[in-house]
Residue frames as qw, qx, qy, qz and C-alpha x, y, z in Angstrom:
[[0.028, 0.499, 0.018, -0.866, 150.32, 93.76, 199.74],
 [0.552, 0.630, 0.537, -0.104, 147.63, 94.52, 197.33],
 [0.490, 0.295, 0.378, 0.728, 148.23, 96.01, 193.92],
 [0.013, -0.722, -0.265, -0.639, 148.08, 99.78, 194.04],
 [0.568, -0.815, -0.097, -0.054, 149.03, 100.19, 197.68],
 [0.375, 0.636, -0.449, 0.503, 152.09, 101.59, 199.36],
 [0.774, -0.533, -0.298, 0.167, 153.54, 100.33, 202.72],
 [0.230, 0.660, -0.317, 0.640, 155.36, 102.84, 204.80],
 [0.572, -0.401, -0.572, 0.429, 156.48, 103.03, 208.52],
 [0.015, 0.619, -0.034, 0.785, 155.91, 105.87, 210.81],
 [0.209, -0.149, -0.702, 0.665, 155.18, 107.15, 214.33],
 [0.184, -0.736, -0.608, -0.233, 151.83, 108.10, 215.66],
 [0.242, 0.243, -0.196, 0.919, 151.95, 111.80, 216.66],
 [0.316, -0.056, 0.305, -0.897, 148.35, 112.67, 217.59],
 [0.113, 0.356, 0.928, -0.002, 144.99, 111.08, 218.13],
 [0.294, -0.064, -0.162, -0.940, 141.88, 112.61, 216.69],
 [0.611, 0.052, 0.489, -0.621, 138.28, 111.61, 217.39],
 [0.875, 0.297, 0.066, -0.377, 136.49, 108.52, 215.98],
 [0.875, -0.152, 0.398, 0.230, 139.72, 106.35, 215.88],
 [0.620, 0.735, -0.005, 0.274, 141.65, 108.51, 213.53],
 [0.656, -0.577, 0.117, 0.472, 145.36, 109.02, 214.15],
 [0.357, 0.908, -0.210, -0.060, 147.88, 111.43, 212.71],
 [0.910, -0.161, 0.236, 0.301, 150.99, 109.47, 211.58],
 [0.069, 0.860, -0.423, -0.279, 154.34, 111.02, 210.67],
 [0.954, 0.275, -0.010, 0.120, 156.01, 108.76, 208.11],
 [0.730, -0.354, 0.186, 0.554, 159.77, 108.22, 208.03],
 [0.466, 0.378, 0.333, 0.727, 160.03, 110.51, 204.98],
 [0.068, -0.152, -0.210, 0.963, 158.43, 113.44, 206.94],
 [0.360, -0.256, -0.509, -0.739, 155.00, 113.24, 205.30],
 [0.269, 0.044, 0.734, -0.622, 152.00, 113.15, 207.66],
 [0.405, -0.164, -0.661, -0.610, 148.68, 111.40, 206.98],
 [0.609, -0.216, 0.369, -0.668, 145.47, 110.56, 208.74],
 [0.392, 0.150, -0.899, -0.124, 145.09, 106.86, 209.44],
 [0.779, -0.306, 0.117, -0.536, 142.52, 104.49, 210.88],
 [0.403, -0.304, 0.855, -0.118, 143.10, 101.06, 212.49],
 [0.408, 0.120, -0.762, -0.488, 142.51, 98.19, 210.11],
 [0.796, -0.241, -0.168, -0.528, 139.68, 95.75, 210.78],
 [0.839, 0.037, -0.514, 0.176, 141.98, 92.90, 211.69],
 [0.294, 0.219, -0.558, 0.745, 143.75, 94.88, 214.36],
 [0.410, -0.297, 0.234, -0.830, 140.55, 96.13, 215.91],
 [0.879, -0.163, -0.310, -0.324, 139.09, 92.53, 215.93],
 [0.733, 0.102, -0.512, 0.436, 142.33, 91.34, 217.57],
 [0.439, -0.886, -0.150, -0.020, 141.99, 94.24, 220.11],
 [0.670, 0.029, -0.039, 0.741, 145.50, 95.59, 219.29],
 [0.113, -0.952, -0.214, 0.189, 145.67, 99.02, 220.80],
 [0.579, 0.365, 0.020, 0.729, 147.85, 101.77, 219.46],
 [0.344, -0.822, -0.251, 0.378, 148.97, 104.87, 221.35],
 [0.254, 0.946, -0.191, 0.068, 150.81, 108.16, 220.62],
 [0.252, -0.720, 0.646, 0.041, 154.48, 107.26, 220.21],
 [0.799, 0.001, 0.601, 0.024, 153.96, 103.81, 218.76],
 [0.050, 0.453, -0.648, -0.610, 155.72, 102.79, 215.53],
 [0.697, 0.359, 0.521, -0.338, 153.30, 101.50, 212.99],
 [0.232, -0.036, 0.729, 0.643, 153.12, 100.29, 209.44],
 [0.385, 0.541, 0.233, -0.711, 150.77, 102.17, 207.24],
 [0.414, 0.271, 0.765, 0.412, 149.08, 101.04, 204.02],
 [0.241, 0.624, 0.124, -0.733, 148.07, 103.83, 201.66],
 [0.680, 0.581, 0.440, 0.080, 146.56, 103.97, 198.20],
 [0.481, -0.015, 0.307, 0.821, 148.69, 105.38, 195.34],
 [0.066, 0.649, 0.486, 0.582, 145.77, 107.70, 194.54],
 [0.353, -0.845, -0.072, -0.395, 145.32, 109.32, 197.92],
 [0.615, 0.175, -0.531, 0.555, 148.47, 109.78, 200.03],
 [0.185, -0.442, 0.318, -0.818, 146.75, 111.88, 202.72],
 [0.795, -0.296, 0.224, -0.480, 144.73, 108.95, 204.22],
 [0.431, 0.351, -0.831, -0.020, 145.80, 105.48, 205.16],
 [0.876, -0.354, -0.148, -0.292, 145.21, 102.39, 207.27],
 [0.200, -0.616, 0.727, -0.227, 147.36, 101.16, 210.13],
 [0.881, 0.091, -0.385, -0.260, 147.95, 97.47, 209.47],
 [0.842, -0.102, -0.401, 0.347, 150.60, 96.56, 212.01],
 [0.333, -0.916, 0.179, -0.133, 152.08, 97.92, 215.24],
 [0.653, 0.484, -0.501, 0.297, 155.81, 97.49, 215.26],
 [0.765, -0.598, -0.211, 0.113, 157.05, 96.06, 218.56],
 [0.596, 0.200, -0.238, 0.740, 159.79, 97.61, 220.52],
 [0.323, -0.647, -0.398, 0.564, 160.19, 100.40, 223.02],
 [0.287, 0.349, 0.268, 0.851, 159.20, 103.53, 221.18],
 [0.293, -0.831, -0.428, -0.203, 156.66, 105.12, 223.60],
 [0.064, 0.687, -0.339, 0.640, 157.71, 108.01, 225.60],
 [0.544, -0.195, -0.742, 0.340, 158.75, 106.62, 228.94],
 [0.444, -0.832, -0.236, -0.234, 157.17, 107.85, 232.18],
 [0.100, 0.687, -0.518, 0.500, 159.49, 109.56, 234.61],
 [0.723, -0.216, -0.629, 0.189, 160.65, 107.16, 237.29],
 [0.469, -0.848, 0.039, -0.244, 160.41, 108.20, 240.90],
 [0.352, 0.558, -0.640, 0.394, 163.67, 108.48, 242.72],
 [0.786, -0.384, -0.477, 0.087, 164.21, 106.10, 245.58],
 [0.224, -0.859, 0.267, -0.374, 165.22, 107.66, 248.94]]
């Protein structure tokens, strides 16, 4: 963690154009976030419902950078078809 940054966890609520996501943090605050360069180079995709770790500057809490996707089943599940 760099000096002057805050790490928080949250859930992706919406996607906006140009790779910007609306993330709702655990404390209820929402911020616009982009995917970090290391994640895009590693081709790690994030979707609505994913739990992510966000890095924000102490000077601007409305924008952030998604630095990690937290593994686990947090995406909304698709309805299963009933077997006959």
